C-alpha positions as CSV (number, residue, x, y, z in Angstrom):
1,X,21.1,19.8,2.2
2,X,20.8,17.0,4.7
3,X,20.1,14.4,2.0
4,X,23.5,15.1,0.4
5,X,25.2,13.2,3.2
6,X,23.2,10.0,2.6
7,X,24.6,7.5,0.1
8,X,22.7,7.5,-3.3
9,X,21.1,4.1,-3.0
10,X,19.8,4.8,0.5
11,X,18.7,8.3,-0.6
12,X,16.7,6.9,-3.5
13,X,15.1,4.3,-1.2
14,X,14.2,7.0,1.4
15,X,12.8,9.4,-1.2
16,X,10.8,6.5,-2.8
17,X,9.4,5.5,0.6
18,X,8.4,9.1,1.4
19,X,6.7,9.5,-1.9
20,X,4.8,6.2,-1.5
21,X,3.8,7.2,2.1
22,X,2.6,10.6,0.8
23,X,0.4,9.0,-1.9
24,X,-0.7,6.5,0.7
25,X,-1.9,9.4,2.8
26,X,-3.9,10.7,-0.2
27,X,-5.6,7.3,-0.7
28,X,-6.4,6.9,3.0
29,X,-7.7,10.5,3.1
30,X,-10.0,9.6,0.2
31,X,-11.2,6.6,2.2
32,X,-11.7,8.6,5.4
33,X,-13.7,11.3,3.6
34,X,-15.9,8.5,2.1
35,X,-16.5,7.1,5.6
36,X,-17.4,10.6,6.8
37,X,-19.9,11.1,3.9
38,X,-21.5,7.8,4.6
39,X,-22.0,8.8,8.3
40,X,-19.8,6.0,9.7
41,X,-17.2,8.4,11.1
42,X,-16.8,12.0,12.3
43,X,-14.2,13.9,10.4
44,X,-12.1,14.7,13.5
45,X,-11.9,11.5,15.5
46,X,-9.5,9.1,17.0
47,X,-9.9,6.8,14.0
48,X,-8.1,9.5,11.9
49,X,-4.9,8.8,14.0
50,X,-5.0,5.1,13.1
51,X,-5.1,6.0,9.4
52,X,-1.5,7.3,9.5
53,X,0.3,4.0,9.9
54,X,-2.2,2.4,7.6
55,X,-1.5,5.0,5.0
56,X,2.3,4.5,5.2
57,X,2.0,0.7,5.1
58,X,-0.5,0.6,2.2
59,X,1.5,3.2,0.4
60,X,4.6,1.1,0.6
61,X,2.6,-2.0,-0.4
62,X,1.3,-0.1,-3.4
63,X,4.8,0.9,-4.4
64,X,5.9,-2.7,-4.2
65,X,2.9,-3.8,-6.4
66,X,3.7,-1.0,-8.9
67,X,7.3,-2.2,-9.1
68,X,6.1,-5.8,-9.5
69,X,3.8,-4.8,-12.3
70,X,6.7,-2.8,-13.8
71,X,4.8,0.4,-14.1
72,X,6.2,3.9,-13.4
73,X,5.2,7.5,-13.4
74,X,1.5,8.2,-13.1
75,X,0.6,4.5,-13.4
76,X,2.6,3.8,-10.3
77,X,1.0,6.7,-8.5
78,X,-2.5,5.3,-9.5
79,X,-1.5,1.9,-8.1
80,X,-0.3,3.4,-4.8
81,X,-3.4,5.6,-4.3
82,X,-5.7,2.7,-5.2
83,X,-4.1,0.2,-2.9
84,X,-4.1,2.8,-0.1
85,X,-7.8,3.7,-0.7
86,X,-8.8,0.0,-0.7
87,X,-6.8,-0.5,2.5
88,X,-5.2,-3.4,4.4
89,X,-8.1,-5.8,3.8
90,X,-7.4,-5.6,0.1
91,X,-3.7,-6.2,0.6
92,X,-4.4,-9.2,2.8
93,X,-6.8,-10.6,0.3
94,X,-4.2,-10.3,-2.5
95,X,-1.5,-11.9,-0.4
96,X,-3.7,-14.9,0.5
97,X,-4.8,-15.3,-3.1
98,X,-1.1,-15.3,-4.2
99,X,-0.3,-17.9,-1.4
100,X,-3.2,-20.1,-2.5
101,X,-2.1,-19.9,-6.2
102,X,1.7,-20.3,-5.9
103,X,2.2,-22.5,-2.8
104,X,1.0,-26.1,-2.9
105,X,-1.6,-27.1,-0.4
106,X,-0.9,-29.7,2.3
107,X,-1.3,-33.2,1.0
108,X,-1.2,-32.3,-2.7
109,X,2.0,-33.4,-4.3
110,X,3.4,-33.8,-7.8
111,X,1.8,-37.3,-8.0
112,X,-1.7,-35.7,-7.5
113,X,-1.3,-33.2,-10.3
């Protein structure tokens, strides 16, 4: 088997990324079908091609969030699919919220606290 020649830590990372990307595809397919039902897209369109890299990216982001939340199994799958369904706008909003919460704003120091 081709994966037998890959060192174990790399193999686990590769398999994890493929699983996250697969669940990301499921989440983006759910989003795409929702857009089709609402009449905002045709099922077979150019926009479907752009969903592929978005699915991979949001799947990996969902996997990262699941690991951060220390959940595994079906809970991790649910996190991945949910993040992929909500899309990159959701990921961006969460990142900016974390930045605003954990990084001090300009001009605000310890003396101001």
